[in-house]
Gaussian input, Z-matrix of N, CA and C with variables (Angstrom, degrees):
# hf/3-21g

backbone

0 1
 N
 C     1     B1
 C     2     B2     1     A1
 N     3     B3     2     A2     1     D1
 C     4     B4     3     A3     2     D2
 C     5     B5     4     A4     3     D3
 N     6     B6     5     A5     4     D4
 C     7     B7     6     A6     5     D5
 C     8     B8     7     A7     6     D6
 N     9     B9     8     A8     7     D7
 C    10    B10     9     A9     8     D8
 C    11    B11    10    A10     9     D9
 N    12    B12    11    A11    10    D10
 C    13    B13    12    A12    11    D11
 C    14    B14    13    A13    12    D12
 N    15    B15    14    A14    13    D13
 C    16    B16    15    A15    14    D14
 C    17    B17    16    A16    15    D15
 N    18    B18    17    A17    16    D16
 C    19    B19    18    A18    17    D17
 C    20    B20    19    A19    18    D18
 N    21    B21    20    A20    19    D19
 C    22    B22    21    A21    20    D20
 C    23    B23    22    A22    21    D21
 N    24    B24    23    A23    22    D22
 C    25    B25    24    A24    23    D23
 C    26    B26    25    A25    24    D24
 N    27    B27    26    A26    25    D25
 C    28    B28    27    A27    26    D26
 C    29    B29    28    A28    27    D27
 N    30    B30    29    A29    28    D28
 C    31    B31    30    A30    29    D29
 C    32    B32    31    A31    30    D30
 N    33    B33    32    A32    31    D31
 C    34    B34    33    A33    32    D32
 C    35    B35    34    A34    33    D33
 N    36    B36    35    A35    34    D34
 C    37    B37    36    A36    35    D35
 C    38    B38    37    A37    36    D36
 N    39    B39    38    A38    37    D37
 C    40    B40    39    A39    38    D38
 C    41    B41    40    A40    39    D39
 N    42    B42    41    A41    40    D40
 C    43    B43    42    A42    41    D41
 C    44    B44    43    A43    42    D42
 N    45    B45    44    A44    43    D43
 C    46    B46    45    A45    44    D44
 C    47    B47    46    A46    45    D45
 N    48    B48    47    A47    46    D46
 C    49    B49    48    A48    47    D47
 C    50    B50    49    A49    48    D48
 N    51    B51    50    A50    49    D49
 C    52    B52    51    A51    50    D50
 C    53    B53    52    A52    51    D51
 N    54    B54    53    A53    52    D52
 C    55    B55    54    A54    53    D53
 C    56    B56    55    A55    54    D54
 N    57    B57    56    A56    55    D55
 C    58    B58    57    A57    56    D56
 C    59    B59    58    A58    57    D57
 N    60    B60    59    A59    58    D58
 C    61    B61    60    A60    59    D59
 C    62    B62    61    A61    60    D60
 N    63    B63    62    A62    61    D61
 C    64    B64    63    A63    62    D62
 C    65    B65    64    A64    63    D63
 N    66    B66    65    A65    64    D64
 C    67    B67    66    A66    65    D65
 C    68    B68    67    A67    66    D66
 N    69    B69    68    A68    67    D67
 C    70    B70    69    A69    68    D68
 C    71    B71    70    A70    69    D69
 N    72    B72    71    A71    70    D70
 C    73    B73    72    A72    71    D71
 C    74    B74    73    A73    72    D72
 N    75    B75    74    A74    73    D73
 C    76    B76    75    A75    74    D74
 C    77    B77    76    A76    75    D75
 N    78    B78    77    A77    76    D76
 C    79    B79    78    A78    77    D77
 C    80    B80    79    A79    78    D78
 N    81    B81    80    A80    79    D79
 C    82    B82    81    A81    80    D80
 C    83    B83    82    A82    81    D81
 N    84    B84    83    A83    82    D82
 C    85    B85    84    A84    83    D83
 C    86    B86    85    A85    84    D84
 N    87    B87    86    A86    85    D85
 C    88    B88    87    A87    86    D86
 C    89    B89    88    A88    87    D87
 N    90    B90    89    A89    88    D88
 C    91    B91    90    A90    89    D89
 C    92    B92    91    A91    90    D90
 N    93    B93    92    A92    91    D91
 C    94    B94    93    A93    92    D92
 C    95    B95    94    A94    93    D93
 N    96    B96    95    A95    94    D94
 C    97    B97    96    A96    95    D95
 C    98    B98    97    A97    96    D96
 N    99    B99    98    A98    97    D97
 C   100   B100    99    A99    98    D98
 C   101   B101   100   A100    99    D99
 N   102   B102   101   A101   100   D100
 C   103   B103   102   A102   101   D101
 C   104   B104   103   A103   102   D102
 N   105   B105   104   A104   103   D103
 C   106   B106   105   A105   104   D104
 C   107   B107   106   A106   105   D105
 N   108   B108   107   A107   106   D106
 C   109   B109   108   A108   107   D107
 C   110   B110   109   A109   108   D108
 N   111   B111   110   A110   109   D109
 C   112   B112   111   A111   110   D110
 C   113   B113   112   A112   111   D111
 N   114   B114   113   A113   112   D112
 C   115   B115   114   A114   113   D113
 C   116   B116   115   A115   114   D114
 N   117   B117   116   A116   115   D115
 C   118   B118   117   A117   116   D116
 C   119   B119   118   A118   117   D117
 N   120   B120   119   A119   118   D118
 C   121   B121   120   A120   119   D119
 C   122   B122   121   A121   120   D120
 N   123   B123   122   A122   121   D121
 C   124   B124   123   A123   122   D122
 C   125   B125   124   A124   123   D123
 N   126   B126   125   A125   124   D124
 C   127   B127   126   A126   125   D125
 C   128   B128   127   A127   126   D126
 N   129   B129   128   A128   127   D127
 C   130   B130   129   A129   128   D128
 C   131   B131   130   A130   129   D129
 N   132   B132   131   A131   130   D130
 C   133   B133   132   A132   131   D131
 C   134   B134   133   A133   132   D132
 N   135   B135   134   A134   133   D133
 C   136   B136   135   A135   134   D134
 C   137   B137   136   A136   135   D135
 N   138   B138   137   A137   136   D136
 C   139   B139   138   A138   137   D137
 C   140   B140   139   A139   138   D138
 N   141   B141   140   A140   139   D139
 C   142   B142   141   A141   140   D140
 C   143   B143   142   A142   141   D141
 N   144   B144   143   A143   142   D142
 C   145   B145   144   A144   143   D143
 C   146   B146   145   A145   144   D144
 N   147   B147   146   A146   145   D145
 C   148   B148   147   A147   146   D146
 C   149   B149   148   A148   147   D147
 N   150   B150   149   A149   148   D148
 C   151   B151   150   A150   149   D149
 C   152   B152   151   A151   150   D150
 N   153   B153   152   A152   151   D151
 C   154   B154   153   A153   152   D152
 C   155   B155   154   A154   153   D153
 N   156   B156   155   A155   154   D154
 C   157   B157   156   A156   155   D155
 C   158   B158   157   A157   156   D156
 N   159   B159   158   A158   157   D157
 C   160   B160   159   A159   158   D158
 C   161   B161   160   A160   159   D159
 N   162   B162   161   A161   160   D160
 C   163   B163   162   A162   161   D161
 C   164   B164   163   A163   162   D162
 N   165   B165   164   A164   163   D163
 C   166   B166   165   A165   164   D164
 C   167   B167   166   A166   165   D165
 N   168   B168   167   A167   166   D166
 C   169   B169   168   A168   167   D167
 C   170   B170   169   A169   168   D168
 N   171   B171   170   A170   169   D169
 C   172   B172   171   A171   170   D170
 C   173   B173   172   A172   171   D171
 N   174   B174   173   A173   172   D172
 C   175   B175   174   A174   173   D173
 C   176   B176   175   A175   174   D174
 N   177   B177   176   A176   175   D175
 C   178   B178   177   A177   176   D176
 C   179   B179   178   A178   177   D177
 N   180   B180   179   A179   178   D178
 C   181   B181   180   A180   179   D179
 C   182   B182   181   A181   180   D180
 N   183   B183   182   A182   181   D181
 C   184   B184   183   A183   182   D182
 C   185   B185   184   A184   183   D183
 N   186   B186   185   A185   184   D184
 C   187   B187   186   A186   185   D185
 C   188   B188   187   A187   186   D186
 N   189   B189   188   A188   187   D187
 C   190   B190   189   A189   188   D188
 C   191   B191   190   A190   189   D189
 N   192   B192   191   A191   190   D190
 C   193   B193   192   A192   191   D191
 C   194   B194   193   A193   192   D192
 N   195   B195   194   A194   193   D193
 C   196   B196   195   A195   194   D194
 C   197   B197   196   A196   195   D195
 N   198   B198   197   A197   196   D196
 C   199   B199   198   A198   197   D197
 C   200   B200   199   A199   198   D198
 N   201   B201   200   A200   199   D199
 C   202   B202   201   A201   200   D200
 C   203   B203   202   A202   201   D201
 N   204   B204   203   A203   202   D202
 C   205   B205   204   A204   203   D203
 C   206   B206   205   A205   204   D204
 N   207   B207   206   A206   205   D205
 C   208   B208   207   A207   206   D206
 C   209   B209   208   A208   207   D207
 N   210   B210   209   A209   208   D208
 C   211   B211   210   A210   209   D209
 C   212   B212   211   A211   210   D210
 N   213   B213   212   A212   211   D211
 C   214   B214   213   A213   212   D212
 C   215   B215   214   A214   213   D213
 N   216   B216   215   A215   214   D214
 C   217   B217   216   A216   215   D215
 C   218   B218   217   A217   216   D216
 N   219   B219   218   A218   217   D217
 C   220   B220   219   A219   218   D218
 C   221   B221   220   A220   219   D219
 N   222   B222   221   A221   220   D220
 C   223   B223   222   A222   221   D221
 C   224   B224   223   A223   222   D222
 N   225   B225   224   A224   223   D223
 C   226   B226   225   A225   224   D224
 C   227   B227   226   A226   225   D225
 N   228   B228   227   A227   226   D226
 C   229   B229   228   A228   227   D227
 C   230   B230   229   A229   228   D228
 N   231   B231   230   A230   229   D229
 C   232   B232   231   A231   230   D230
 C   233   B233   232   A232   231   D231
 N   234   B234   233   A233   232   D232
 C   235   B235   234   A234   233   D233
 C   236   B236   235   A235   234   D234
 N   237   B237   236   A236   235   D235
 C   238   B238   237   A237   236   D236
 C   239   B239   238   A238   237   D237
 N   240   B240   239   A239   238   D238
 C   241   B241   240   A240   239   D239
 C   242   B242   241   A241   240   D240
 N   243   B243   242   A242   241   D241
 C   244   B244   243   A243   242   D242
 C   245   B245   244   A244   243   D243
 N   246   B246   245   A245   244   D244
 C   247   B247   246   A246   245   D245
 C   248   B248   247   A247   246   D246
 N   249   B249   248   A248   247   D247
 C   250   B250   249   A249   248   D248
 C   251   B251   250   A250   249   D249
 N   252   B252   251   A251   250   D250
 C   253   B253   252   A252   251   D251
 C   254   B254   253   A253   252   D252
 N   255   B255   254   A254   253   D253
 C   256   B256   255   A255   254   D254
 C   257   B257   256   A256   255   D255
 N   258   B258   257   A257   256   D256
 C   259   B259   258   A258   257   D257
 C   260   B260   259   A259   258   D258
 N   261   B261   260   A260   259   D259
 C   262   B262   261   A261   260   D260
 C   263   B263   262   A262   261   D261
 N   264   B264   263   A263   262   D262
 C   265   B265   264   A264   263   D263
 C   266   B266   265   A265   264   D264
 N   267   B267   266   A266   265   D265
 C   268   B268   267   A267   266   D266
 C   269   B269   268   A268   267   D267
 N   270   B270   269   A269   268   D268
 C   271   B271   270   A270   269   D269
 C   272   B272   271   A271   270   D270
 N   273   B273   272   A272   271   D271
 C   274   B274   273   A273   272   D272
 C   275   B275   274   A274   273   D273
 N   276   B276   275   A275   274   D274
 C   277   B277   276   A276   275   D275
 C   278   B278   277   A277   276   D276
 N   279   B279   278   A278   277   D277
 C   280   B280   279   A279   278   D278
 C   281   B281   280   A280   279   D279
 N   282   B282   281   A281   280   D280
 C   283   B283   282   A282   281   D281
 C   284   B284   283   A283   282   D282
 N   285   B285   284   A284   283   D283
 C   286   B286   285   A285   284   D284
 C   287   B287   286   A286   285   D285
 N   288   B288   287   A287   286   D286
 C   289   B289   288   A288   287   D287
 C   290   B290   289   A289   288   D288
 N   291   B291   290   A290   289   D289
 C   292   B292   291   A291   290   D290
 C   293   B293   292   A292   291   D291
 N   294   B294   293   A293   292   D292
 C   295   B295   294   A294   293   D293
 C   296   B296   295   A295   294   D294
 N   297   B297   296   A296   295   D295
 C   298   B298   297   A297   296   D296
 C   299   B299   298   A298   297   D297
 N   300   B300   299   A299   298   D298
 C   301   B301   300   A300   299   D299
 C   302   B302   301   A301   300   D300
 N   303   B303   302   A302   301   D301
 C   304   B304   303   A303   302   D302
 C   305   B305   304   A304   303   D303
 N   306   B306   305   A305   304   D304
 C   307   B307   306   A306   305   D305
 C   308   B308   307   A307   306   D306
 N   309   B309   308   A308   307   D307
 C   310   B310   309   A309   308   D308
 C   311   B311   310   A310   309   D309
 N   312   B312   311   A311   310   D310
 C   313   B313   312   A312   311   D311
 C   314   B314   313   A313   312   D312
 N   315   B315   314   A314   313   D313
 C   316   B316   315   A315   314   D314
 C   317   B317   316   A316   315   D315

   B1=1.4560
   B2=1.5207
   B3=1.2915
   B4=1.4550
   B5=1.5298
   B6=1.3202
   B7=1.4581
   B8=1.5302
   B9=1.3349
   B10=1.4724
   B11=1.5298
   B12=1.3268
   B13=1.4613
   B14=1.5311
   B15=1.3108
   B16=1.4613
   B17=1.5268
   B18=1.3192
   B19=1.4692
   B20=1.5267
   B21=1.3225
   B22=1.4665
   B23=1.5171
   B24=1.3318
   B25=1.4686
   B26=1.5245
   B27=1.3164
   B28=1.4641
   B29=1.5257
   B30=1.3195
   B31=1.4666
   B32=1.5252
   B33=1.3246
   B34=1.4638
   B35=1.5245
   B36=1.3262
   B37=1.4666
   B38=1.5266
   B39=1.3271
   B40=1.4693
   B41=1.5189
   B42=1.3226
   B43=1.4676
   B44=1.5251
   B45=1.3233
   B46=1.4644
   B47=1.5242
   B48=1.3324
   B49=1.4588
   B50=1.5266
   B51=1.3332
   B52=1.4617
   B53=1.5317
   B54=1.3330
   B55=1.4654
   B56=1.5296
   B57=1.3393
   B58=1.4631
   B59=1.5224
   B60=1.3108
   B61=1.4657
   B62=1.5288
   B63=1.3215
   B64=1.4678
   B65=1.5247
   B66=1.3204
   B67=1.4639
   B68=1.5258
   B69=1.3233
   B70=1.4674
   B71=1.5264
   B72=1.3217
   B73=1.4684
   B74=1.5263
   B75=1.3231
   B76=1.4673
   B77=1.5262
   B78=1.3232
   B79=1.4656
   B80=1.5215
   B81=1.3210
   B82=1.4606
   B83=1.5212
   B84=1.3244
   B85=1.4691
   B86=1.5268
   B87=1.3301
   B88=1.4626
   B89=1.5235
   B90=1.3215
   B91=1.4682
   B92=1.5232
   B93=1.3121
   B94=1.4658
   B95=1.5194
   B96=1.3182
   B97=1.4653
   B98=1.5292
   B99=1.3247
   B100=1.4673
   B101=1.5270
   B102=1.3276
   B103=1.4674
   B104=1.5223
   B105=1.3352
   B106=1.4656
   B107=1.5231
   B108=1.3332
   B109=1.4654
   B110=1.5236
   B111=1.3234
   B112=1.4662
   B113=1.5273
   B114=1.3287
   B115=1.4637
   B116=1.5250
   B117=1.3332
   B118=1.4656
   B119=1.5220
   B120=1.3181
   B121=1.4658
   B122=1.5248
   B123=1.3193
   B124=1.4640
   B125=1.5248
   B126=1.3181
   B127=1.4641
   B128=1.5221
   B129=1.3384
   B130=1.4615
   B131=1.5224
   B132=1.3267
   B133=1.4637
   B134=1.5221
   B135=1.3103
   B136=1.4549
   B137=1.5172
   B138=1.3194
   B139=1.4610
   B140=1.5225
   B141=1.3233
   B142=1.4557
   B143=1.5189
   B144=1.3391
   B145=1.4613
   B146=1.5280
   B147=1.3441
   B148=1.4611
   B149=1.5227
   B150=1.3193
   B151=1.4665
   B152=1.5279
   B153=1.3342
   B154=1.4673
   B155=1.5211
   B156=1.3449
   B157=1.4604
   B158=1.5262
   B159=1.3313
   B160=1.4676
   B161=1.5248
   B162=1.3378
   B163=1.4626
   B164=1.5224
   B165=1.3344
   B166=1.4639
   B167=1.5220
   B168=1.3286
   B169=1.4627
   B170=1.5243
   B171=1.3363
   B172=1.4672
   B173=1.5225
   B174=1.3398
   B175=1.4655
   B176=1.5235
   B177=1.3503
   B178=1.4606
   B179=1.5214
   B180=1.3326
   B181=1.4643
   B182=1.5221
   B183=1.3324
   B184=1.4644
   B185=1.5201
   B186=1.3261
   B187=1.4638
   B188=1.5184
   B189=1.3347
   B190=1.4581
   B191=1.5237
   B192=1.3267
   B193=1.4647
   B194=1.5185
   B195=1.3243
   B196=1.4615
   B197=1.5165
   B198=1.3215
   B199=1.4577
   B200=1.5267
   B201=1.3356
   B202=1.4641
   B203=1.5132
   B204=1.3372
   B205=1.4625
   B206=1.5250
   B207=1.3169
   B208=1.4593
   B209=1.5272
   B210=1.3464
   B211=1.4552
   B212=1.5287
   B213=1.3427
   B214=1.4594
   B215=1.5228
   B216=1.3226
   B217=1.4633
   B218=1.5251
   B219=1.3061
   B220=1.4572
   B221=1.5285
   B222=1.2773
   B223=1.4533
   B224=1.5095
   B225=1.3229
   B226=1.4495
   B227=1.5086
   B228=1.3323
   B229=1.4633
   B230=1.5201
   B231=1.3091
   B232=1.4611
   B233=1.5182
   B234=1.2911
   B235=1.4561
   B236=1.5184
   B237=1.2850
   B238=1.4554
   B239=1.5167
   B240=1.2998
   B241=1.4558
   B242=1.5286
   B243=1.3310
   B244=1.4688
   B245=1.5247
   B246=1.3358
   B247=1.4637
   B248=1.5269
   B249=1.3306
   B250=1.4582
   B251=1.5242
   B252=1.3059
   B253=1.4623
   B254=1.5182
   B255=1.3300
   B256=1.4546
   B257=1.5282
   B258=1.3258
   B259=1.4611
   B260=1.5312
   B261=1.3254
   B262=1.4661
   B263=1.5268
   B264=1.3415
   B265=1.4663
   B266=1.5223
   B267=1.3188
   B268=1.4631
   B269=1.5275
   B270=1.3192
   B271=1.4556
   B272=1.5348
   B273=1.3225
   B274=1.4617
   B275=1.5168
   B276=1.3366
   B277=1.4583
   B278=1.5212
   B279=1.3207
   B280=1.4653
   B281=1.5226
   B282=1.3236
   B283=1.4589
   B284=1.5275
   B285=1.3377
   B286=1.4618
   B287=1.5224
   B288=1.3220
   B289=1.4579
   B290=1.5250
   B291=1.3221
   B292=1.4591
   B293=1.5275
   B294=1.3358
   B295=1.4654
   B296=1.5220
   B297=1.3383
   B298=1.4675
   B299=1.5237
   B300=1.3303
   B301=1.4629
   B302=1.5243
   B303=1.3138
   B304=1.4628
   B305=1.5246
   B306=1.3395
   B307=1.4516
   B308=1.5274
   B309=1.3139
   B310=1.4577
   B311=1.5233
   B312=1.3258
   B313=1.4607
   B314=1.5270
   B315=1.3354
   B316=1.4770
   B317=1.5046
   A1=109.33
   A2=113.03
   A3=120.05
   A4=108.47
   A5=117.10
   A6=122.44
   A7=113.34
   A8=121.30
   A9=119.41
   A10=112.99
   A11=116.31
   A12=119.98
   A13=111.07
   A14=116.90
   A15=121.45
   A16=110.08
   A17=117.42
   A18=121.20
   A19=110.15
   A20=117.05
   A21=120.75
   A22=111.86
   A23=116.47
   A24=120.22
   A25=110.87
   A26=117.41
   A27=120.63
   A28=111.41
   A29=117.36
   A30=120.53
   A31=111.32
   A32=116.29
   A33=119.76
   A34=110.30
   A35=117.33
   A36=119.21
   A37=111.36
   A38=118.39
   A39=120.84
   A40=110.46
   A41=117.99
   A42=120.94
   A43=111.34
   A44=117.25
   A45=120.25
   A46=111.48
   A47=116.74
   A48=120.09
   A49=110.47
   A50=116.79
   A51=121.10
   A52=110.30
   A53=117.13
   A54=121.06
   A55=110.18
   A56=116.70
   A57=120.56
   A58=111.05
   A59=117.41
   A60=120.50
   A61=110.75
   A62=118.01
   A63=120.83
   A64=110.92
   A65=116.69
   A66=120.79
   A67=110.49
   A68=116.88
   A69=120.34
   A70=110.34
   A71=116.75
   A72=120.91
   A73=110.74
   A74=116.99
   A75=120.45
   A76=110.94
   A77=117.27
   A78=120.69
   A79=111.24
   A80=116.60
   A81=119.60
   A82=111.60
   A83=117.33
   A84=119.83
   A85=110.25
   A86=116.06
   A87=120.07
   A88=111.00
   A89=116.59
   A90=120.02
   A91=110.89
   A92=117.57
   A93=120.27
   A94=111.61
   A95=117.52
   A96=120.49
   A97=110.41
   A98=117.04
   A99=120.49
   A100=110.31
   A101=116.58
   A102=120.05
   A103=110.52
   A104=117.43
   A105=120.67
   A106=111.41
   A107=116.99
   A108=120.23
   A109=110.28
   A110=117.27
   A111=120.37
   A112=110.69
   A113=116.88
   A114=119.89
   A115=110.95
   A116=117.11
   A117=120.71
   A118=110.89
   A119=116.72
   A120=120.01
   A121=110.23
   A122=116.43
   A123=120.19
   A124=110.85
   A125=117.90
   A126=120.91
   A127=111.04
   A128=117.08
   A129=120.09
   A130=113.51
   A131=117.63
   A132=119.53
   A133=113.97
   A134=117.90
   A135=120.21
   A136=113.08
   A137=117.30
   A138=121.89
   A139=107.90
   A140=116.54
   A141=120.91
   A142=112.86
   A143=116.66
   A144=120.97
   A145=112.81
   A146=117.26
   A147=119.63
   A148=110.62
   A149=116.57
   A150=120.07
   A151=110.94
   A152=116.51
   A153=119.99
   A154=109.79
   A155=116.71
   A156=119.28
   A157=112.16
   A158=117.91
   A159=120.06
   A160=110.19
   A161=116.46
   A162=119.90
   A163=111.02
   A164=117.38
   A165=120.54
   A166=109.79
   A167=116.93
   A168=120.84
   A169=111.18
   A170=116.93
   A171=120.26
   A172=110.78
   A173=116.69
   A174=120.06
   A175=111.66
   A176=116.66
   A177=118.30
   A178=111.09
   A179=117.21
   A180=120.08
   A181=110.46
   A182=116.25
   A183=119.91
   A184=110.51
   A185=116.96
   A186=120.07
   A187=110.90
   A188=116.94
   A189=119.07
   A190=112.07
   A191=117.88
   A192=120.40
   A193=110.12
   A194=115.98
   A195=119.68
   A196=112.08
   A197=117.05
   A198=119.64
   A199=109.99
   A200=116.37
   A201=119.64
   A202=111.98
   A203=116.59
   A204=119.92
   A205=110.50
   A206=116.25
   A207=119.70
   A208=110.61
   A209=117.14
   A210=119.72
   A211=111.26
   A212=116.54
   A213=119.17
   A214=111.38
   A215=116.77
   A216=119.50
   A217=111.87
   A218=117.12
   A219=122.08
   A220=110.16
   A221=116.08
   A222=120.75
   A223=113.36
   A224=118.45
   A225=120.88
   A226=113.41
   A227=116.09
   A228=119.95
   A229=112.76
   A230=116.24
   A231=119.64
   A232=108.95
   A233=115.32
   A234=119.96
   A235=108.23
   A236=115.55
   A237=120.91
   A238=108.68
   A239=114.62
   A240=121.01
   A241=109.03
   A242=118.88
   A243=120.65
   A244=113.08
   A245=117.17
   A246=119.22
   A247=110.93
   A248=116.65
   A249=120.48
   A250=112.99
   A251=117.86
   A252=120.63
   A253=111.84
   A254=117.06
   A255=119.58
   A256=111.81
   A257=117.98
   A258=121.19
   A259=109.51
   A260=117.83
   A261=120.17
   A262=113.53
   A263=118.06
   A264=119.62
   A265=110.50
   A266=117.04
   A267=120.38
   A268=110.51
   A269=115.99
   A270=120.62
   A271=110.18
   A272=117.45
   A273=121.10
   A274=111.13
   A275=116.75
   A276=120.31
   A277=110.92
   A278=117.46
   A279=120.87
   A280=110.00
   A281=117.53
   A282=120.48
   A283=111.03
   A284=117.37
   A285=120.03
   A286=111.11
   A287=117.28
   A288=120.39
   A289=110.80
   A290=116.67
   A291=120.54
   A292=110.47
   A293=116.66
   A294=120.70
   A295=110.18
   A296=117.18
   A297=120.61
   A298=110.86
   A299=116.76
   A300=120.48
   A301=110.16
   A302=117.00
   A303=120.69
   A304=110.14
   A305=116.48
   A306=120.51
   A307=111.23
   A308=117.74
   A309=120.63
   A310=112.21
   A311=117.01
   A312=118.96
   A313=111.81
   A314=117.38
   A315=121.10
   A316=111.23
   D1=158.60
   D2=179.72
   D3=-88.02
   D4=111.78
   D5=-174.10
   D6=-61.48
   D7=-44.25
   D8=178.47
   D9=-62.40
   D10=-33.92
   D11=178.41
   D12=-66.76
   D13=-41.46
   D14=178.90
   D15=-66.02
   D16=-43.47
   D17=179.04
   D18=-63.12
   D19=-43.49
   D20=177.69
   D21=-62.21
   D22=-42.28
   D23=178.99
   D24=-64.76
   D25=-40.22
   D26=177.26
   D27=-63.96
   D28=-42.86
   D29=178.62
   D30=-62.57
   D31=-43.88
   D32=179.41
   D33=-64.37
   D34=-42.80
   D35=-179.80
   D36=-66.90
   D37=-36.39
   D38=176.61
   D39=-66.10
   D40=-42.16
   D41=178.10
   D42=-64.38
   D43=-41.28
   D44=177.82
   D45=-65.52
   D46=-40.14
   D47=177.79
   D48=-64.39
   D49=-41.02
   D50=179.08
   D51=-63.98
   D52=-42.11
   D53=178.21
   D54=-64.49
   D55=-43.18
   D56=179.70
   D57=-62.02
   D58=-42.16
   D59=178.37
   D60=-64.41
   D61=-36.79
   D62=177.42
   D63=-64.60
   D64=-41.79
   D65=179.15
   D66=-65.53
   D67=-44.21
   D68=179.42
   D69=-63.84
   D70=-41.43
   D71=179.11
   D72=-61.61
   D73=-44.63
   D74=178.81
   D75=-65.19
   D76=-38.14
   D77=178.75
   D78=-64.15
   D79=-43.31
   D80=178.40
   D81=-65.94
   D82=-39.33
   D83=177.82
   D84=-60.40
   D85=-44.10
   D86=179.53
   D87=-64.66
   D88=-44.12
   D89=179.90
   D90=-62.31
   D91=-44.14
   D92=179.29
   D93=-66.24
   D94=-34.91
   D95=177.42
   D96=-64.93
   D97=-42.98
   D98=178.40
   D99=-63.38
   D100=-43.27
   D101=178.37
   D102=-62.32
   D103=-41.94
   D104=-179.89
   D105=-63.80
   D106=-41.44
   D107=179.51
   D108=-65.08
   D109=-46.09
   D110=-179.33
   D111=-64.04
   D112=-41.71
   D113=179.03
   D114=-64.29
   D115=-41.65
   D116=178.82
   D117=-62.79
   D118=-44.32
   D119=178.47
   D120=-63.03
   D121=-40.18
   D122=-179.51
   D123=-65.47
   D124=-42.86
   D125=-178.58
   D126=-69.34
   D127=-43.37
   D128=-175.21
   D129=-76.17
   D130=-33.64
   D131=-174.11
   D132=-116.02
   D133=-16.53
   D134=-177.40
   D135=83.51
   D136=7.74
   D137=178.64
   D138=-84.49
   D139=129.77
   D140=-177.98
   D141=-86.72
   D142=167.21
   D143=-179.79
   D144=-60.63
   D145=-34.81
   D146=-179.94
   D147=-62.87
   D148=-41.54
   D149=179.92
   D150=-66.78
   D151=-37.94
   D152=178.72
   D153=-63.96
   D154=-47.92
   D155=-178.35
   D156=-69.36
   D157=-29.97
   D158=173.62
   D159=-62.76
   D160=-44.05
   D161=-179.83
   D162=-65.72
   D163=-42.01
   D164=177.43
   D165=-62.07
   D166=-40.48
   D167=177.96
   D168=-62.69
   D169=-41.83
   D170=177.56
   D171=-62.84
   D172=-43.06
   D173=-179.55
   D174=-63.29
   D175=-44.31
   D176=-178.85
   D177=-67.79
   D178=-39.15
   D179=177.54
   D180=-62.84
   D181=-45.66
   D182=179.32
   D183=-64.25
   D184=-38.99
   D185=-179.19
   D186=-62.09
   D187=-50.57
   D188=-176.78
   D189=-70.93
   D190=-32.38
   D191=175.63
   D192=-65.01
   D193=-48.95
   D194=-179.20
   D195=-69.64
   D196=-30.63
   D197=176.64
   D198=-65.48
   D199=-41.40
   D200=177.05
   D201=-63.87
   D202=-42.41
   D203=177.47
   D204=-64.25
   D205=-37.63
   D206=-179.83
   D207=-65.76
   D208=-41.01
   D209=178.11
   D210=-65.31
   D211=-34.35
   D212=179.66
   D213=-68.20
   D214=-36.13
   D215=-178.59
   D216=-103.78
   D217=25.04
   D218=-175.95
   D219=-60.54
   D220=122.38
   D221=179.56
   D222=89.86
   D223=-8.12
   D224=-178.84
   D225=-83.63
   D226=-55.04
   D227=-175.02
   D228=-99.29
   D229=-39.35
   D230=-174.88
   D231=-86.74
   D232=117.02
   D233=177.16
   D234=-111.79
   D235=130.22
   D236=-179.99
   D237=-92.98
   D238=142.09
   D239=178.09
   D240=-57.55
   D241=130.49
   D242=-178.50
   D243=-57.01
   D244=-25.91
   D245=178.68
   D246=-66.85
   D247=-26.31
   D248=-176.86
   D249=-90.48
   D250=-5.94
   D251=-177.23
   D252=-59.64
   D253=-29.41
   D254=-178.52
   D255=-82.91
   D256=-10.36
   D257=-178.78
   D258=-115.02
   D259=95.35
   D260=-176.55
   D261=-65.26
   D262=-26.44
   D263=179.64
   D264=-67.00
   D265=-45.00
   D266=178.92
   D267=-66.66
   D268=-38.59
   D269=179.29
   D270=-64.06
   D271=-43.08
   D272=178.15
   D273=-64.75
   D274=-38.47
   D275=178.36
   D276=-63.16
   D277=-41.16
   D278=178.35
   D279=-63.08
   D280=-43.20
   D281=179.13
   D282=-64.49
   D283=-40.92
   D284=179.06
   D285=-64.87
   D286=-39.94
   D287=177.78
   D288=-65.82
   D289=-36.00
   D290=177.15
   D291=-63.55
   D292=-43.66
   D293=178.38
   D294=-63.84
   D295=-42.30
   D296=179.17
   D297=-63.07
   D298=-38.49
   D299=178.95
   D300=-63.06
   D301=-44.23
   D302=179.19
   D303=-65.47
   D304=-40.99
   D305=-178.43
   D306=-65.11
   D307=-40.64
   D308=-178.92
   D309=-74.62
   D310=-25.02
   D311=179.89
   D312=-82.15
   D313=-11.21
   D314=-179.20
   D315=-76.84

């Protein structure tokens, strides 16, 4: 066998294994954090996980519904101050706040 090829393959496999373990570790940390938050909310308020996920589902449905409506009427109702036309960051922030306002009012 070709020794440099074997050494290179071992190094690549060790690096891939190390990367995979990092991804799995981060995934578990995130999962445990979500479980801890839901458990804390349940203990402190008596709200169960089903109610939390129902509310999240309602928010995401309302967000995407209102986002679609906003894209359909883009430029019709929302007028940006002409002073802000040169600053796309401020303009985007105004549009995002408008979407959030519609989403929260639903």
